C-alpha positions in Angstrom: -0.5 18.8 39.8 -0.2 17.3 36.0 2.5 14.9 34.7 4.2 14.9 31.6 4.6 11.7 29.7 6.3 11.7 26.1 6.5 9.2 23.4 8.7 9.9 20.3 8.3 8.1 16.9 11.1 5.3 16.3 12.4 5.6 12.7 14.2 2.6 12.7 10.9 0.6 12.0 10.6 2.4 8.4 12.1 0.4 5.4 12.5 1.8 1.6 13.1 -0.3 -1.5 13.9 1.2 -5.0 12.9 -0.9 -7.8 14.6 0.4 -11.0 12.6 -1.5 -13.8 12.8 -1.4 -17.4 9.6 0.8 -17.8 9.7 2.6 -14.2 11.4 3.2 -11.0 9.3 2.7 -8.0 10.0 3.9 -4.6 8.2 1.7 -1.6 8.3 3.0 1.8 7.1 0.6 4.4 6.7 0.4 8.4 7.3 -3.1 9.2 7.1 -5.1 12.5 9.2 -7.7 13.9 6.2 -10.1 13.6 5.7 -9.9 9.9 3.1 -6.9 9.8 3.8 -4.2 6.7 2.1 -1.1 6.4 2.8 0.8 3.1 3.6 4.3 4.5 4.4 6.0 1.0 4.7 5.1 -2.7 5.9 6.9 -5.8 6.7 5.8 -9.5 8.4 7.7 -12.4 8.1 6.6 -16.1 12.1 6.4 -16.7 11.6 3.9 -19.5 15.2 2.6 -20.1 13.7 -0.4 -22.1 13.3 2.1 -25.0 17.4 2.4 -25.3 17.8 -1.2 -25.6 15.4 -1.6 -28.6 18.0 0.6 -30.7 21.4 -0.3 -28.9 22.7 -2.5 -25.9 23.4 0.6 -23.8 21.7 3.0 -21.4 21.6 6.4 -23.1 23.3 9.2 -21.6 19.7 10.9 -21.6 18.4 8.0 -19.6 21.0 8.1 -17.2 20.0 11.8 -16.4 16.5 10.8 -16.1 17.1 8.0 -14.0 19.6 10.4 -11.5 16.8 13.0 -11.5 14.3 10.7 -10.3 16.3 8.9 -7.6 17.2 12.3 -6.3 13.7 12.8 -5.8 13.3 9.6 -4.1 16.7 10.3 -2.0 14.6 13.4 -0.6 11.7 11.8 0.5 13.6 8.8 2.1 15.5 11.5 4.0 12.2 13.3 4.9 11.4 10.0 6.7 14.6 9.6 8.5 14.9 6.3 7.2 19.0 5.2 7.5 20.8 3.8 4.8 20.8 0.2 6.5 17.2 0.2 5.9 17.3 1.6 2.4 17.8 -0.7 -0.5 17.7 -0.1 -4.4 17.5 -3.3 -7.0 17.9 -2.8 -10.6 16.3 -5.6 -12.9 16.0 -6.5 -16.8 17.1 -3.3 -18.6 20.3 -2.6 -16.6 21.0 -6.0 -16.4 21.0 -6.4 -20.0 22.8 -3.1 -20.7 26.5 -3.1 -21.9 27.4 -0.2 -19.7 25.6 -1.4 -16.7 29.0 -0.6 -14.5 29.1 3.1 -15.6 25.2 3.2 -15.2 25.6 2.0 -11.4 28.8 4.0 -10.7 27.0 7.0 -12.4 24.3 6.3 -9.4 26.8 6.0 -6.7 28.3 9.2 -7.3 25.3 11.5 -8.0 22.9 10.1 -5.7 24.3 7.9 -3.3 22.7 4.5 -3.5 24.5 1.5 -3.9 22.6 -0.5 -6.9 22.0 -4.1 -6.5 21.6 -5.4 -10.2 19.4 -8.5 -9.7 20.1 -11.8 -11.7 16.7 -13.0 -13.1 16.6 -15.8 -10.6 16.8 -13.4 -7.7 14.3 -11.3 -9.1 12.0 -13.9 -9.2 12.5 -15.1 -5.7 12.0 -11.8 -4.4 8.6 -11.5 -6.4 7.5 -14.7 -4.7 8.6 -13.3 -1.4 6.4 -10.3 -2.0 3.6 -12.3 -3.1 3.5 -14.2 0.4 3.2 -11.0 2.2 0.1 -10.6 0.4 -1.8 -13.3 -0.1 -2.4 -16.6 1.9 -0.6 -19.0 -0.3 2.1 -19.8 2.3 1.5 -23.5 2.6 0.4 -24.0 -1.4 2.7 -24.9 -4.4 2.3 -21.7 -6.0 3.4 -20.5 -9.7 4.1 -16.5 -9.5 4.0 -14.8 -13.1 5.2 -11.2 -13.0 5.1 -9.2 -16.1 7.8 -6.3 -16.3 9.1 -3.9 -19.1 12.0 -6.4 -20.2 11.4 -9.7 -18.7 9.0 -12.0 -17.3 9.7 -14.0 -14.1 8.5 -17.2 -13.5 8.8 -19.0 -9.9 7.3 -21.9 -8.0 7.7 -22.2 -4.3 6.2 -23.8 -1.5 6.4 -22.4 2.3 9.0 -19.8 1.2 11.4 -22.0 -0.4 12.0 -21.7 -4.2 11.4 -25.0 -6.0 11.8 -23.3 -9.8 12.4 -19.9 -11.3 13.2 -18.8 -14.6 13.5 -15.4 -16.4 12.4 -15.1 -19.7 13.3 -12.1 -21.7 9.6 -11.2 -22.9 8.2 -8.0 -21.3 5.3 -5.5 -22.0 8.0 -2.7 -23.0 10.2 -4.6 -25.1 7.3 -6.4 -27.2 5.6 -3.1 -27.7 9.0 -1.6 -28.8 9.1 -4.6 -31.5 5.5 -4.9 -32.7 4.0 -1.7 -31.6 0.7 -0.8 -29.9 -0.8 -3.6 -32.3 -4.3 -2.3 -31.5 -6.6 -3.1 -33.9 -4.1 -4.7 -36.2 -4.7 -8.4 -36.3 -1.6 -9.0 -38.3 0.5 -7.5 -35.7 -1.0 -9.2 -33.1 -0.6 -12.5 -34.6 2.9 -12.0 -35.1 3.3 -11.0 -31.1 1.7 -14.0 -30.3 3.9 -16.3 -32.4 7.0 -14.4 -31.3 5.8 -15.3 -27.5 5.3 -18.9 -28.2 8.6 -19.3 -29.9 10.5 -17.7 -27.1 8.5 -19.5 -24.1 8.9 -22.9 -25.9 12.9 -22.4 -26.5 13.3 -21.7 -23.1 11.8 -25.2 -22.3 9.4 -23.5 -19.8 6.1 -25.4 -20.5 8.0 -28.7 -19.5 9.8 -27.2 -16.6 6.4 -26.1 -14.9 4.8 -29.2 -15.9 7.3 -30.8 -14.2 7.2 -29.0 -11.0 3.4 -28.7 -10.9 1.5 -25.8 -9.0 -1.9 -25.5 -7.3 -2.3 -22.1 -7.8 -1.1 -19.6 -10.0 -0.5 -15.7 -8.8 0.1 -12.7 -11.0 2.0 -9.9 -9.2 3.1 -7.3 -11.6 1.4 -3.9 -12.4 0.3 -5.2 -15.7 -1.6 -8.1 -14.2 -3.3 -5.5 -11.4 -4.2 -3.5 -14.3 -5.6 -6.2 -16.7 -7.5 -7.6 -13.3 -8.6 -3.9 -12.6 -9.7 -3.7 -16.1 -12.1 -6.8 -15.5 -13.5 -5.6 -12.5 -14.6 -2.2 -14.0 -15.8 -3.7 -17.0 -13.6 -2.2 -19.6 -14.7 -4.6 -22.1 -18.6 -3.7 -21.5 -18.0 0.0 -21.2 -18.4 0.3 -17.4 -15.1 2.5 -17.4 -17.0 5.7 -16.0 -16.4 4.6 -12.5 -15.2 1.1 -11.5 -18.1 -1.0 -12.6 -20.9 -2.5 -10.8 -20.4 -2.8 -7.0 -21.2 -6.6 -6.6 -18.0 -7.4 -8.9 -15.6 -5.4 -7.0 -16.3 -7.8 -4.0 -14.6 -10.6 -5.5 -11.1 -11.2 -3.8 -8.3 -10.7 -6.2 -8.7 -13.2 -9.1 -8.7 -13.5 -12.8 -10.1 -16.4 -15.3 -9.0 -17.3 -18.5 -12.3 -16.2 -20.1 -12.1 -12.7 -18.4 -8.5 -12.1 -19.5 -9.7 -13.0 -22.9 -12.6 -10.6 -22.9 -10.2 -7.6 -22.4 -7.4 -8.6 -24.7 -10.1 -8.6 -27.4 -11.3 -5.6 -26.6 -8.1 -4.2 -26.4 -6.6 -5.8 -29.9 -10.1 -5.5 -31.9 -11.6 -2.4 -30.1 -10.2 -0.3 -33.1 -7.6 2.0 -33.8 -9.3 5.0 -33.7 -9.5 8.1 -31.8 -12.4 7.4 -29.6 -11.2 3.8 -28.6 -7.5 5.5 -27.9 -8.7 8.1 -25.4 -10.6 5.4 -23.8 -7.6 3.3 -23.5 -5.8 6.3 -22.2 -7.9 7.0 -20.0 -8.4 4.1 -18.2 -4.8 2.5 -18.3 -3.0 6.1 -18.3 0.6 5.8 -18.8 0.2 2.1 -19.3 -1.6 2.5 -22.1 1.3 2.6 -24.5 2.5 -1.1 -23.5 -1.1 -2.6 -22.4 -1.9 -4.6 -25.3 1.5 -6.5 -25.4 1.2 -6.7 -21.9 -2.5 -8.4 -22.0 -1.4 -10.5 -25.1 1.6 -12.1 -23.2 -0.6 -12.9 -20.2 -2.9 -14.4 -22.8 -0.5 -16.9 -24.1 0.7 -17.5 -20.9 -2.5 -18.5 -19.6 -3.0 -20.9 -22.7 0.9 -22.8 -22.8 0.5 -23.4 -19.0 -2.8 -24.3 -18.7 -3.9 -21.9 -16.1 -7.7 -21.5 -15.9 -7.6 -18.9 -13.1 -4.9 -16.6 -11.3 -4.9 -14.9 -8.1 -3.6 -11.5 -8.2 -1.0 -10.1 -5.8 -1.0 -6.2 -4.8 2.4 -6.8 -4.1 5.7 -8.1 -6.0 9.4 -7.3 -6.0 9.1 -4.0 -4.1 7.7 -5.6 -1.0 9.9 -8.8 -1.3 13.0 -6.8 -1.1 11.6 -5.2 2.1 10.8 -8.5 3.2 14.4 -9.7 2.6 15.8 -6.8 4.4 13.3 -7.4 7.7 14.7 -11.2 7.6 18.2 -10.2 7.9 17.2 -7.1 10.7 14.9 -9.0 13.0 15.9 -12.8 14.0 13.0 -15.3 13.3 11.4 -13.2 10.8 8.5 -15.1 9.9 7.1 -14.7 6.1 3.8 -16.5 6.9 3.1 -14.2 10.0 0.1 -11.9 10.5 -2.6 -13.7 7.6 -5.4 -11.7 8.9 -3.5 -8.3 8.6 -2.8 -9.3 4.9 -6.6 -9.4 4.9 -6.8 -5.9 5.7 -4.8 -4.7 3.6 -6.1 -6.4 0.6 -9.6 -5.1 1.6 -8.0 -1.5 1.8 -6.4 -1.8 -1.7 -9.5 -3.3 -3.2 -11.7 -0.3 -2.8 -9.7 2.5 -2.5 -6.9 3.8 -5.1 -3.8 4.5 -4.3 -4.4 8.0 -2.7 -6.7 7.0 -0.7 -4.5 3.9 0.4 -1.8 6.2 1.4 -3.8 8.2 3.5 -5.1 5.3 5.4 -1.6 4.0 5.8 -0.6 7.9 7.2 -3.7 7.8 9.6 -2.7 4.2 11.0 1.3 5.8 11.3 -0.1 8.8 13.6 -2.7 6.6 15.4 0.1 4.2 16.5 2.2 7.0 17.8 -0.8 8.6 19.6 -2.0 5.0 21.1 1.5 4.4 22.2 2.0 7.6 23.9 -1.3 6.8 25.8 -0.6 3.5 27.0 2.3 4.7 28.6 0.1 6.9 30.5 -1.6 3.8 31.5 0.3 3.6 35.3 0.0 7.1 36.9 0.6 7.9 40.8 -2.1 7.5 43.0 -2.6 11.2 43.0 -3.2 11.3 39.4 -5.9 10.4 36.9 -6.3 6.5 36.0 -7.2 5.6 32.6 -10.6 3.8 32.2 -9.3 1.0 29.7 -6.1 -0.9 29.5 -4.6 -1.1 26.2 -3.1 -4.7 24.7 -1.3 -5.2 21.5 -4.7 -6.5 19.7 -6.2 -2.9 20.7 -3.7 -1.5 18.5 -4.2 -3.8 15.6 -7.9 -2.9 15.8 -7.0 0.8 15.5 -4.8 0.4 12.8 -7.2 -1.7 10.8 -10.2 1.0 11.3 -7.6 3.8 9.9 -6.6 1.5 7.0 -10.2 1.1 6.1 -11.9 4.2 7.4 -12.1 5.7 3.6 -13.0 2.6 1.6 -16.7 3.6 1.5 -15.5 6.7 -1.0 -15.8 3.8 -3.6 -19.6 4.6 -3.7 -20.2 8.0 -2.6 -18.3 10.7 -0.6 -21.6 11.7 1.0 -22.2 9.5 3.7 -19.0 7.1 2.9 -18.3 6.6 6.6 -21.7 4.2 6.8 -20.7 2.6 3.5 -17.1 1.8 4.9 -19.1 0.2 8.0 -21.0 -1.5 5.7 -18.7 -3.3 3.5 -16.4 -4.4 6.7 -19.6 -6.0 8.2 -21.0 -7.6 5.2 -18.3 -8.8 2.7 -16.3 -11.7 4.6 -13.4 -9.8 3.5 -11.5 -10.3 7.1 -9.8 -13.4 7.7 -8.9 -14.8 11.0 -11.0 -12.1 12.8 -13.9 -13.0 15.1 -17.2 -11.5 14.5 -17.0 -9.3 17.6 -13.5 -8.2 16.2 -15.0 -7.5 12.7 -17.9 -5.5 14.4 -15.5 -3.3 16.5 -13.3 -2.6 13.5 -16.2 -1.7 11.5 -17.8 0.7 14.1 -14.5 2.3 14.7 -14.8 3.6 10.7 -18.4 4.0 11.4 -17.8 7.1 13.8 -14.4 8.2 12.6 -16.4 11.3 11.5 -19.8 13.1 12.4 -21.2 12.6 15.8 -19.2 10.9 18.6 -21.1 7.9 20.0 -22.2 8.0 23.9 -21.9 4.6 25.6 -25.5 4.1 25.6 -25.7 4.5 21.8 -27.7 1.5 20.3 -24.1 0.1 18.3 -22.8 -0.3 21.8 -25.7 -2.0 23.4 -24.1 -5.3 23.2 -20.6 -4.1 24.4 -19.9 -4.6 28.0 -19.0 -2.1 29.8 -15.2 -2.1 29.5 -15.3 -2.5 25.9 -17.6 0.5 25.6 -15.1 2.8 27.3 -12.1 1.3 25.3 -14.2 1.7 22.2 -14.6 5.2 23.0 -10.8 6.1 23.5 -9.9 4.1 20.2 -12.6 6.1 18.4 -11.2 9.3 19.6 -7.9 8.2 18.4 -9.1 7.6 15.0 -10.8 10.7 14.6 -7.6 12.7 15.7 -5.4 10.7 13.2 -8.0 11.2 10.5 -7.9 15.3 10.9 -4.4 15.3 11.3 -3.6 13.3 7.9 -6.3 15.7 6.2 -4.3 18.7 7.2 -1.2 17.4 6.0 0.6 16.6 9.7 2.2 13.3 8.8 5.5 13.5 10.2 4.7 13.2 13.8 7.9 13.4 15.8 6.7 13.1 19.0 3.7 12.8 21.2 3.3 14.3 24.3 0.5 13.6 27.2 -0.4 15.9 30.1 -2.3 14.5 32.8 -4.5 16.1 35.4 -7.7 15.5 37.7 -9.3 17.0 34.7 -8.5 14.6 32.4 -5.8 14.6 29.6 -4.4 16.3 26.6 -2.0 15.4 23.9 0.8 17.5 22.4 1.8 16.5 19.0 5.3 17.3 17.3 5.4 17.8 13.8 7.9 18.1 11.2 6.4 20.2 8.8 8.2 22.5 6.6 4.7 24.0 5.0 3.8 25.6 8.2 5.8 28.0 10.2 7.0 27.1 13.8 4.5 28.1 16.3 2.6 26.9 19.6 -1.0 26.4 19.3 -3.3 26.2 22.4 -7.0 25.1 22.3 -8.7 26.4 25.5 -12.6 25.8 24.9 -13.0 26.4 21.4 -11.0 29.2 21.2 -7.4 29.3 19.6 -5.1 31.5 21.6 -2.5 32.1 18.8 -1.8 33.8 15.8 -2.5 30.7 13.4 -6.2 31.1 13.4 -5.6 31.0 9.3 -3.9 27.5 9.8 -4.7 24.7 7.7 -5.9 22.9 10.8 -9.6 22.7 11.6 -9.8 23.6 15.0 -13.3 23.5 15.6 -13.5 19.6 14.5 -10.1 18.9 16.2 -11.8 20.5 19.4 -15.1 18.5 19.1 -13.3 15.4 19.0 -11.6 16.2 22.5 -14.1 18.2 24.2 -17.7 16.7 23.4 -17.1 13.5 24.8 -13.6 13.0 26.7 -12.8 9.4 26.4 -10.0 9.2 28.8 -11.1 10.3 32.2 -11.3 8.7 35.7 -14.2 6.1 36.2 -16.1 7.2 33.1 -17.2 10.4 34.3 -17.8 13.1 31.7 -15.1 15.9 32.1 -13.4 18.3 29.8 -9.6 18.1 28.9 -7.9 21.4 29.5 -6.2 21.9 26.3 -5.0 20.3 23.0 -1.3 21.6 22.0 0.3 21.1 18.5 3.9 22.0 17.9 5.0 22.4 14.4 8.6 22.7 13.4 9.3 24.3 10.1 
């Protein structure tokens, strides 16, 4: 006799924010938890560059409005594909829209053609959200933080402690507006000097130096894409020609920080490296779309360091978009804690340190799939007397280990694709990257990444010798979930609508309900290593998926090795 237990995904946990900036529009989709944990599911950036209009007029042009609507319609389709409600979607506009004389017309255009209600932020609101985003990434909640965010049309400065803003200021200096005013300046010493003089004049006119000195700060944090790009250039050895890969391995072990000396090295290379074709190609290759504005951004940051006396700056992978989501969470979940889950944030930082955006996204998608499978399996823990009892009971911390392993499983790609799972394990075990986790917890997460591919570990494997018997059994279950999740993600099975689990004396088998337009609607059954369906040419690696489930089925009574009957995948087109 078999029992069917269903678990359907809960779409309410997904939130979306749209940052309509001066240089680009950015979409952020996050899976959020009431306890404060963030997991970025999807991101997209479109280079709309509204700031160019404001350099020649005070209005957003018809062409820019059309580009904006086109990008926002794309964002809307992605948001709808994730089934995110309007209540959990928020669009905000910053300096370019704020300064435009026709901002009301622009906001109404977006409302009519896209359906988004755009919140045009004041400079103070923008600064506050940036600070809230920083708190979701770095463990600086209890410190007096000076946060600096360089945007396309303005730079936000905010000083805060324990989630409270002490001081904030928005200064009309941005990398796009400066580039429009002075050009790229690369190799032009006189233009660089003019830009520096202008930046100093504006900052001094705002009285920013005196205000910052009056409030004081313990740590400086940079949170914008410009600052992250400069920090990446430091790590990658841009000023030393180490840009073919990402620099030396040891350098990338650092934890998101940038010194004044390192910044000056990058600025010198950008400004004095010459304006020839070779240097231009080199700059475009490394900074890509940002290359047009990176000189202005670097010079601006250099002057900020100098005027405010900053010797070292920590760099946040989160900023305005995450701050907007955090603000939404505080309204949805009572008692939402900005300082919650500090140790989870260290997992996110490690993933973003060694992975590019594509691999971070893949890891997040794996974690999302794994959560659905885990929750479905946990619901099967209590069965009738005549049914199979799972060999291990699952707790919330097990889900955290599972999600951490999924998010980090591919960081070893940083060195080489060959054997990257072993390198992922090595980085986690040896870098002091994960804060708040015990040695045993770090080892468990590392081994889950180690065995997410290749041979499935047996109970007597040397790596598991120190584990108690029950921990071994639980590890093998979690390992199977990681492996299944990675395979499903690699085959574009991201939007799981639900998971069914069928139990019998022979074991368990999952059915995955997948919303995938790319595949026709069909039912696939695996029995042994055979595929009884017309879908032999589907994108699923059937043999690999079957191997995960069959070679060493972890969900069995009393640890006795038995095979599951079948694994089902249902695809809704």
